[in-house]
C-alpha positions in Angstrom: 5.1 12.0 1.7 3.5 11.9 5.2 4.6 9.3 7.8 2.2 8.8 10.7 3.6 9.2 14.2 4.8 5.8 15.5 5.4 4.3 12.0 8.7 2.8 11.5 10.4 4.2 8.3 13.4 4.1 6.2 14.4 6.4 3.3 17.1 5.5 0.7 18.5 7.8 -1.7 19.2 5.8 -4.8 19.6 8.9 -7.1 22.9 10.7 -8.2 21.9 14.0 -6.4 21.1 15.3 -2.9 17.9 14.0 -1.2 16.4 16.7 0.9 13.9 15.8 3.7 11.9 17.6 6.3 11.0 16.6 9.7 8.2 18.4 11.3 7.6 16.3 14.3 7.5 18.0 17.8 10.6 16.4 18.9 13.4 18.1 20.5 16.6 17.0 18.9 18.7 18.6 21.4 17.7 15.4 23.5 20.3 12.7 24.1 18.0 10.0 22.5 15.2 11.7 20.5 13.9 8.5 18.9 12.9 7.4 22.2 10.5 10.2 22.6 6.8 9.9 22.0 5.9 10.2 18.4 8.8 8.3 17.1 8.5 4.5 16.1 10.1 1.7 18.3 12.9 0.3 16.2 13.7 -2.7 18.6 12.1 -5.2 16.2 14.0 -3.9 13.2 17.3 -4.0 15.4 16.5 -7.8 16.4 15.8 -8.8 12.7 19.3 -6.9 11.7 17.4 -4.4 9.6 14.4 -3.9 7.6 12.8 -6.7 5.4 14.9 -5.8 2.6 18.4 -4.4 2.2 19.1 -1.7 -0.7 22.2 -2.5 -2.5 23.9 -1.3 -5.8 24.3 -3.8 -8.6 25.8 -2.9 -11.9 25.4 0.8 -11.0 21.5 0.2 -10.2 19.6 -0.2 -6.9 18.5 -3.6 -6.1 16.6 -4.9 -3.1 17.8 -8.1 -1.5 15.5 -9.8 1.0 16.8 -9.9 4.6 16.7 -13.7 5.5 15.8 -13.1 9.0 12.2 -12.5 8.0 10.0 -15.6 7.2 7.4 -13.7 5.0 7.5 -10.3 3.5 5.3 -8.8 0.6 7.1 -8.3 -2.7 8.5 -4.8 -3.1 7.0 -2.4 -5.5 9.2 0.2 -7.2 7.3 3.5 -8.0 8.5 6.6 -9.8 7.7 9.8 -8.2 5.1 10.4 -10.9 3.5 6.8 -10.0 3.6 7.4 -6.4 1.7 10.8 -6.7 -1.1 9.1 -8.6 -1.4 6.2 -6.0 -3.4 8.2 -3.5 -1.2 7.2 -0.6 
């Protein structure tokens, strides 16, 4: 999955095995605050809203999305399998 520069994002591993990610952005992670560098998104709005539009929680051993009540209007979430995602052309 490619996430464009400056786009806020959140990854949640809902599986039972390790989730491996790779960041190929030109950020020097030795810096004190690398998320403040150009190319990374500004998460101040997320902080103000106490999180993203949905919280991912576990219910009866399954992942469930719970709407963050601090947002007035958000689109309905769509769950995709990796195979479904691959065919979406995203």
